[in-house]
N, C-alpha and C positions, 0 to 999 in steps of 0.2 A: 635168714628170709633177707633177699637186697631190698634195697628201700626201690621204692617207686622210681624215685627222683636222681638215684644215682647214676655216675655217668657208663654210657655202654651204648655201643652199635647202635644205631636206629632212633635213641632218645632222641624226643621233637623239644626244640626249648626258644624263648623267645629272647635275644642278647642287643645288647648296644654295643656296638664297636669303639673304641676308642683312640683308636691308630692304625696303624697298615704296615707290615713286615716287609722287608727286603724285596718280597718278590710280588708287591702291590694289594696282598690281601687283609682286609680285616681282621684288627686282633681285637678279642674281648673278654670280658671274664666271667665265671660264672663258677661259685662255690669252689673259690681260689684256685680254679683250672684257666689255665688260656686257652682260648676258643680260637679257631683259624678258620676266617671263615672267606671265602675269595668272593670277587664282587661286593664288598659292602665297605662303605665310604665310614669315617670317622663320626659320628654325630647319628651315625645310621641305625633303625631297629629292624632286627628283621625275626621270621622264624625260620628256623636253622634243624638242621639234623646232623648228629653226630653218625662220624664212618668210622674213625679210626685212632687210636691212642697214639702219640709218638712222645713217650717220658712224659714230661707233667704238661704238655697238649695235647688238642683233641682235633683234629682233622675233620670239617664238617661242610656241607650242601646248605646253599642259601635256597628254602623252599617260599617262600613269600616275604616282599621287601613291603614294613609295615610303616616307615618311616624315613622320606629323602631326603638327603643331604642337595642344598642349594647348589653344592662345588659338584652334584653328577651331571655331566653332559653323555649326549650319543657321540659314541666311538667314530670319526671321522672314518676309519678300516672297517670294513665289513667284517675282518678275520681276528680284531683285536680282541675277540672274549674266548681265541684258540691259540694264537699265537706268541710263542714266546720274546719275539724282537720287542714289542712294548709291552708296559704292565701298566700305567697309568693314563691308558687316552679315554677312559670313562671318567677323568676328572681336570675339573676347567684349569684353565692357565694361571691363574692365582691359586687356588687350593692346593696344586703343586709345588708351588713358591713356597704358599705359608706351611707346609707341609714340612717340605725339603730344611727352609730356612730355622724350624722348631728340632727334628731330626737332627741338623748339625750341631746347636746351642746343646742339645741336652747331652749328645755323644759327647762331646769334649771338655763337658762337666762332669759328667757321672762317670768315663772311662779317664778322661785327663785330670779332673781336678783344673782345669781353665775354665774362669766364669767371664765370658767376655761377648759383650751386645755386638752386632753384628755392625762393622763398619759401611758395608756399599754391599747391596747387593748385584747380583749380577745377571737379569734373568730375561731375554729376548722373548716376548709374549707374542709379537708379530713376526716370530719365525720360529715357532714350535714344533712344522714339520716342514718338510722340503729341506733339511737342513744339513742330514748327513753325505758326506763328499768321498766314503767310502763304502763300501760294500763287501762281504765273502760270504756265498749265498749257497745250503747244502745241497747237491743235487744226489739225486736217487734216479735208476729207469726202472719202472713197475716192469711187473711180472707179463701183463699185456702189450710191454712197450715203448706205452710213451716216459716223454721225463717228466717228472715231480721237482720242483724248484720252490724254495723256501725257507723259513725261519722252522726252526724246530717247536713242537705244538708243546704247551708248559709241560714241566716234569717229565718229558720225556725226550726221547730221539727220533720222533716220528715227527716227517716235513709235510709242516702247513703248505699246501701248494697253492703258490699265489701269481699273479701275473705283473701288478700293480704293488709299490710301496710307499704310503705319504711321507715317511719320515725320509726319504731316499730325495736328495737334489734332483730335481724336475729332471735333470738331463740326465742321470744316470736310472731313474727310472723309466724314463722312452726307452731305453734299450733292452729291458728283462723282457717284456713277451714278444719282440723280436729276436730277440737270441734265443729264447728259450725256444723256438718256432726251431729255429735253426739247427739248438742240438738232437731236438727231435728227427728232423731229416739226417744229418749227418752220420744215426744208425750208432754213434759212440758208446759201450757201455758205461755205466754209470752209478756210482756206489761210495757213497761219503763215508760211511763208516766201511767199507772192505770186505763185508761182512759175508757179502752173496757173493760178489764180484768184483774184478781189479776194471782200471778205469777213474773215470773223470768223479773228482770228490766235490769241487766246489768253484762255482759261479765268480770273480774276482775280479770289480767295477771299483774306477779312482777318476776324480773329476778335479779338477782345479779352480777353487771356488770364484777367483779372477781371472784365469786365463782362460777358463772353460776346455783346458786338455782335457781330454779322455783316453783312459788305458784300460783294455778286458787283458786279465788273466784265467787262463785257465786251471786249474789245479787236479792234477793227476799222478795215478798211483805210477803209470809208465809214459812214455812218450808214442806208442803204436798206433796212433788215433790218425786213420786214415783220412785221406783228404784235407788235412790241417792247415795245409799251406795255402790249398785253394778258397775255404772257409775263411782265412785271417784277413787275402786278400778282398774279397768280396765287403767283409768287414770294412776294410778301409777304403772303400770307394764309396761304400754308403752312405758312411757319416767323416764329411771336413772336418768335424773337429777329433776323431779318432787318431791320438799319435803313436798309436802301436798296439799290438796285440802279444802277448808272453804266455809262454807254460812254464808253470813251476810243478816240479818233481817232488812231489810227498807218497812214498811206499810204503813210509812206517804208519803203525796205525797206533797213534796215541792223540793227545790234546789239543797237537801243534797243527793248525790248516796247512801251513806254510811250508814245505822244504828246502835245504840249504841252495836246490840249483835252479837258474830261471834260465831260459832259453828264449831270443827274440825270436817271431815266426815271423812278424811284418813289421815295420816301422820302426820306431826306438821303444826303451823300456823303462823309457819313466815320462813324465809332464813338469809342466811350468806350474807355480804359484807362487805368489808374493802376501810374502806375512810384514807387517810393519812395514809396508815399503821396501822388504828387501827380497828379493829373487832367490826363489829354491826348484831345486829339483827335487823330483820323489819319485821313486820308484815303486816296483811290485810291493818289494818289502819293507819299503822304508814304516817306521811307525811316524804317524803323527794324527794332530789331535784331528775327530771326523765334523768337528764343528770348528772352522778356522775363524769366523766373526768373532767367538766366543774365545777361544786362544788369543785372538790381538788384542782384547779385552783385558784379560788377566796377565799378558805379557808386556801391558801401557801400567797397568798398576803397578807390577813390578820395578819395568823402567825408572816411572814418577818416584816412585819412592826408593828406589837407592838414589836416586838424583838430588832428593831432598836429604834423607842422613847421611849419606854417605859424601855425595859431592862431588868425588871423581877419588880414583885408585883402583885397587885390583881385586876384582870379583871372582870369586869360586864357582863354577856353575858346576855340580852331581847330577849325575847322568843326566848329560848334555843331550842326548841323542844327536839327531842333526844340524844342533846347531839351533832350535826356535828359541831359546830363549838367549843365548849366548851373544848370539850374530844382532839383535836389536841392545843389549847392550853396550856390547861394542860399539853400534852406530852413535850412543850416546856419549861415547869417549871414554868407557872404561877399559882397563884391558880386562880381558878374559880367559880365563883357563878353565876347558872344558874334560869332565872324565867322563869317559863311557867304554864299558865292556864290549860291545857289538861291533867288530871289525867294519861291516859293512855301514853302519852310523857312522863309525868315526873318520872315515874318508870321504863318507859325505858331508859331514860338516866340514872337512878343512877345505873340500872342492867349493862348499858354498861361500865359506869366508874369502876364497879366493873369487869368486863372481861376482861377491858383493865389495871389493875392495877394500876387506877389512884384517886379511890375513895378517897385518901389522901388529894388529889389537886381541886378535884369536890366535892362541895356543890349544890345542886339543893333547892329550895322555891316554892315549887307549889301555885300558885296566879296570881292576875290579876297583869301586870307590874304595872299599876297606882298606886296601894295598896301598893307596894313590892319596886319603887326603889328608894324612899327619904330615907327609913332606910339604905339601902345597899349605896348610893351612893357617901356619904360622905367619907368610909372606899375604895375606889376603885382610881388606877389609870388611870385606860382605861373603855371605854365602848363599847360594840358592839351592835348594833341594828339590826331585822331581822324579821320586822313586815310584817303583812299581807296586802296586796295589798291596803287597805284603810289607810293606812301609821300611822303614830303615834297619839294617839288619844291627845288633848289638854292640857290635865292632866298631860299626860308625857313630852310632851315640855315645859309645867310650871314646873317640877320637876327642869329637863334639865336646864331651865334658871337661873333659883335659885341655882342651885349648880353645873357649869358646869366643870364636871370632864376634867383633861389637852386633853384628847385625846377621840374622838368620833369616832367608824366605823359604816356607817350607810349601808348596804345592802337592796337595794329594788326591790322589783318585781314591780314597776310601778313608771317608772320616774314622771310621772306627780304628783301623792301625797307627791314623793321625794322631787319635787321643791319646792312643797308648805311649805313643813317642813321644807325643809333650810334656804327659807324666813326670819325666826325667828332666824332660829340657825348662821345663815352663811351671811349675808347680811345689811348694812346699819349699825346699832349697836349693831350687833349679836357677841355674844362672842369668833365664829368661825371665822379659815379663811378653807379655802378648800384647804387641803396636795398635794392631791392625787385624778384623775376618772379612774376607771376602768369601763366602758363598759365588759359584758360578757353574752354571746347569747348561753343560757342554749335551747332556743328553736329554729333552725333553720327551714326556712320555713316557720315560722309565723312570726307577727310583733309585738311578744312578746320581750322585752329586761328587762336582769337585770342590774342592776349597783350600785357601790361600789363606794363610796364618804367618803374621810380619812380626819381627822377635826380635826385640833391643836387649842387649846383655844390661842387666845391674849386678852381677858381682860374678868375680869368677869361681863361687865356691863349688863342687862337686856333690853332690846329691849323697847321704848314707845310703 
């Protein structure tokens, strides 16, 4: 006979959350099991009902909130409980910061063996809404004929229909409702997943934080959008700051939102942006941090640290993109070599260097980091790495360990993969010690956090 309190679907329990998972759900423990409870904050006590076992965890639903955390607040957005775009809108800004800081230090210690207190936190509580300078929003035309526009419901690919989004820059938010009405009137088919139809897939919006330039991009599986030129001209006339309307073609069903081809329908294909006093051009597909002031803050930290520890010399910027970090370093007097595998980004980096009169101090190489790093490393005084979410490839780590530069700045968008890499670089017999640790919140209202770790070489020993 099963025990009355054995875990099973439908069992009701009283639990206390001790942490949050990466989706912002509360985590509690009961009889050795991890219980995942949506909308439950650390320290809160709730009556819950078990729903489904997932390996060593149980999914549950909250029935009643017994004890409420002081960090709980009413979300700004009425769709926050369903929309997957934000997961922490119900947490006060200070609560978000405390949780993210603790997650970072615990992750670096547990997975990387690196124990380092935070040097300086970069959180902007006055700008925890209205910060996003870019949006790529799924579209779907319903069977009744109306356009559904919005982010996905948590855990699904169903669109939560919206007319406003409070985390978007207000200049982008003001475009959503009128553009949605126009897409309705235009009559174009729309299916973000291409499961039921061909046509529009996403609406892309971009704004220059300082310039105010706007760019509208329609992502479609084909170019047969009737009267598209007419609509683009209307939009250009309606919004004086609109610099261009583009059409990006993505006919392939995969997880890449943007395709390889972008066509200009009206105006230009790029906007102007200023970063650390330098002028950049950003087009439809350009990767650029969605929170411009926070990007400037962390770039300034890197530049100041390099000036203090290196003074002058040659810096290698791996995964350099369009030169967002390379150019400010060059403006500080360093000679910079940037490596980037995406040809469009490397071309934009070269153009941005020319635009700012930095071509003599910036040199950009097109290719994979693991293929070009070794040939450049011995001639550099310091290295900056800003890899994608998966972190550094083992080949890159091996190269760094074989010839460790005196100083290494590691900017990461995933503390877990950063911790994994630091386990080889900065723990036990690794060649580095952690000089500074800077968490930076690019994505308020979400569980995402960027982390900058500044490393100083203490030996040339390669860990066994």
